[in-house]
N, C-alpha and C positions, 0 to 999 in steps of 0.2 A: 403602375403597370398591372393588366389583367391576363391571367392564365387561363388555357383552356381547363375543361374539367380535370384531365390529369396532370395539372401545374406544369406543363412544359410549356416555357417560355418561345414564343417566335423569334426567330432571329434571321435577319437577311446580311448576307455577306457582300460587301460592295468592295468593288473593286476602284481605287482611287490613284489617279496619277496627278503630278501637280502641272496640271494644264486646264484649258477650259471644259475639255469633256470629261474629265474627272471630277471637278468641281461640279458641272451641273449633275453629273450621274450622283454625287452626294446628295444635292438637294433635292432629287427627286426620291433618292431613297429616304430621306427624311420624311417629306411627305407620305409617302406610302408606309414607313414604319409608325406614323403617328394612326394612320386610319386601321392600320393592323395590331398597332399597341405591341410592336417588335421593337426588340433589342438589333443595333446595328454593330456589324463585327466588321469593320473598315480595313481593308488590306492593301498595304502599297507593296509592290514588288519593285527592287530596286533594279534600274535600268541604266543605260550608258549618261543617260541626262541627270543621273545623281551624283556623278564623279563631277571633280574640278579637272579642268581642261589639262592643267600641267601635273602630269603622273610623276614627273622626276622631282617635284617639290617637297622639302623636307617634313612639310607639315601634312602632305597629301592624306593620309588616313585621317588624321583630326578633323581638316575641310571635310572630308566623305561623311564622318559624325556627326559635325555640324549642320549641313545641310540635311540629313536624313532627321536630325532633330528638329529642325526649323521647319520641314514639310509637317512632322506630327503637331507643331504648336501652331501651325495655319490651318490645321484639320480642327484641333480644339477649338481656334479664334470662331471658325466657321459654324461650329455647334454650340457654343457660346449659350444660347439663349432656347436652346433646344432641350425639351424635356425627357428626351428618350435616352436610356442607358446604349454606352457603345464604349467600345474597345476598337484600340488601333495594333495594329499587328505590321512590322514590316519583316519581309520574306526576300530571299534570293532565290534565283532558279527561274524558270519557263513561267512567264505569267499566266497562262492560260493552268497550266496544270498546278500552280500555287494558289490560285482562287478555287480550283475544284477541291485541291486537298484542303483548304481551309473550310470551304462549306460541309466537307465530309465530318470533319473534326467539331465542328460547331452545330452540326444537323440541320443545318440551314433549310428555311424554307424555299429560298431561291435566290439568285446571283444577280448583283444589279452591276452592270458596267457600262461606260459610256463607248460611244464610236466617233472616229473622226469624220463619219460622213461617207460620201461617194464622190467620184469626179477624178479627172485624169491626174490631178495633183494627188490625191489619197492613194490612185491606184498606183503611182511610182513609189510613193513611200512605202507602201506594203512591201515592196521587194526588197526593201532595205528592213523594215518592222514590221512583221506579219503583225495582222489583225487579232488583237486579243481577244474580242468579241466573237469572232469566227472559231478561233481555238478553243474558248471555254465552252461553246455549244458541241463541240465535235468530241470534247475528251470526258465527258461526265453526263449524268441522266438528269439531273436535276433541272427544274427552269430557270431560264435567263432571262431578264429583262434588258434589253438593249435600248440605252438611253440616246436618240438622235442627238446630234449638235444643237446648241442653244439655237432656238430661231428657227429651225429648218420646219419646214411644211406648217408653219403657223406663226402669224405676227405677235403673238402672246406665249412664252411657254407657260406648262402649268406651274400655279403658285404665284405668278407676276400678275402687279395690279394691271388688268385691263383697262380700266377707265382713266389710268395717267396718262394713256395715249404715248408711251416710250417707246412704242414698238417692240417690246420685248428686249429692249437693251439693258436695262437695269436687272442685276440678279433679283431671284425671287425672293420674298421677304418671308422670315419664318412667324 
């Protein structure tokens, strides 16, 4: 990894959720990180989907810890062949505020987040779960890279093998 003349390592904060939008944001961040020779600080903010459905179960706390551990393991698996330095951080609170706080703490160049896209279904979902990407833009001054949903606007997402004719359906290869 190279550094700038002042020996400061470039850091990208990546908001990651356990869904296709979060995975795609991580893929794009890896590509950008390679180009910038940057370090990735991957942040997962705990949400309702991280908790088991049965809150009365005797082992509920243990199952919560297990789920978060599995998510970190999944990120590590996705980054197995990636030669970038990376860290993984699990936080609790408002996702936009926590991503902004992580970017401040890491002195990040920018924040990378995925989006669910647009449309009626997404608009209805935003009534229940506000847009993290919009919240991040509104609560801090750093640049934010909002990664569109996989395949949005292009037959081949960045990093996918366009020659394979897969229509952008396979995940990008490292």
